[in-house]
C-alpha positions as CSV (number, residue, x, y, z in Angstrom):
1,M,11.8,-20.1,25.1
2,E,13.3,-18.6,21.9
3,P,10.9,-18.1,19.0
4,T,12.0,-19.8,15.8
5,K,13.4,-17.9,12.8
6,R,10.4,-19.0,10.8
7,S,7.8,-17.6,13.3
8,K,9.7,-14.4,13.5
9,N,9.6,-14.1,9.7
10,N,5.8,-14.8,9.8
11,I,5.3,-12.1,12.4
12,Q,7.3,-9.6,10.2
13,L,5.3,-10.6,7.2
14,I,2.0,-9.9,9.1
15,W,3.5,-6.6,10.4
16,G,4.4,-5.6,6.9
17,A,0.9,-6.4,5.6
18,A,-0.5,-4.3,8.5
19,L,1.7,-1.4,7.6
20,I,0.6,-1.5,4.0
21,L,-3.1,-1.6,4.9
22,V,-2.8,1.3,7.3
23,G,-0.8,3.3,4.8
24,I,-3.5,2.7,2.1
25,S,-6.2,3.6,4.6
26,V,-4.4,6.9,5.2
27,F,-4.7,7.7,1.5
28,F,-8.4,7.1,1.6
29,K,-8.9,9.0,4.8
30,I,-7.2,12.3,3.7
31,P,-10.1,13.5,1.4
32,L,-12.5,12.8,4.2
33,V,-10.5,14.9,6.7
34,V,-9.9,17.9,4.5
35,P,-13.5,19.2,4.6
36,K,-13.4,18.9,8.4
37,L,-10.3,21.0,8.5
38,K,-12.0,23.6,6.3
39,A,-15.0,23.6,8.6
40,M,-12.6,24.4,11.5
41,G,-11.7,27.6,9.7
42,L,-8.0,26.8,9.0
43,S,-6.2,28.6,6.2
44,G,-5.6,27.0,2.9
45,A,-1.8,26.9,3.5
46,T,-2.4,25.0,6.8
47,I,-4.7,22.5,5.2
48,G,-2.2,22.0,2.4
49,F,0.5,21.4,4.9
50,F,-1.6,18.9,6.8
51,S,-2.4,17.1,3.6
52,V,1.2,16.9,2.5
53,C,2.2,15.6,5.9
54,L,-0.5,12.9,5.9
55,Y,0.5,11.8,2.3
56,I,4.1,11.6,3.4
57,F,3.1,9.6,6.4
58,G,1.1,7.2,4.2
59,F,4.0,6.7,1.8
60,I,6.3,6.0,4.8
61,L,3.9,3.4,6.1
62,V,3.4,1.7,2.7
63,G,7.1,1.8,2.0
64,G,8.0,0.2,5.3
65,G,5.5,-2.6,4.7
66,V,6.7,-3.2,1.2
67,R,10.3,-3.3,2.6
68,K,9.3,-6.0,5.1
69,W,7.7,-8.0,2.4
70,I,10.7,-7.8,0.1
71,Q,13.0,-8.8,2.9
72,H,10.7,-11.8,3.7
73,F,10.6,-13.1,0.1
74,K,14.1,-12.2,-0.9
75,P,16.2,-15.4,-1.3
76,E,18.8,-15.9,1.4
77,D,22.5,-15.4,0.5
78,I,24.2,-18.8,0.4
79,T,27.8,-17.4,0.7
80,S,27.0,-15.6,4.0
81,G,29.1,-12.6,3.0
82,A,32.2,-14.6,2.2
83,N,34.4,-13.0,-0.4
84,P,34.5,-15.4,-3.5
85,S,38.1,-14.3,-4.3
86,E,39.4,-15.7,-1.0
87,N,38.3,-19.2,-2.0
88,D,40.2,-19.3,-5.3
89,D,43.0,-21.9,-5.4
90,D,45.0,-20.2,-8.2
């Protein structure tokens, strides 16, 4: 039982939305985590490093979700990679 191309596209669209939502939630979670890290007695450089890593992680998640959405809504190529110069009858 092979899933249809349309259902695969819908799954990818849902997966992209999930990536975007999780990435955005990471951005909102970082300011809540930093005071907990300070309470643990970590140095400022360590807290900064964790913050930067979490922001990069959030950007990667959002970027991956946006990429999936762009691929879903991008019009399909009609020529299927054929070189137009090969079809000329000059």
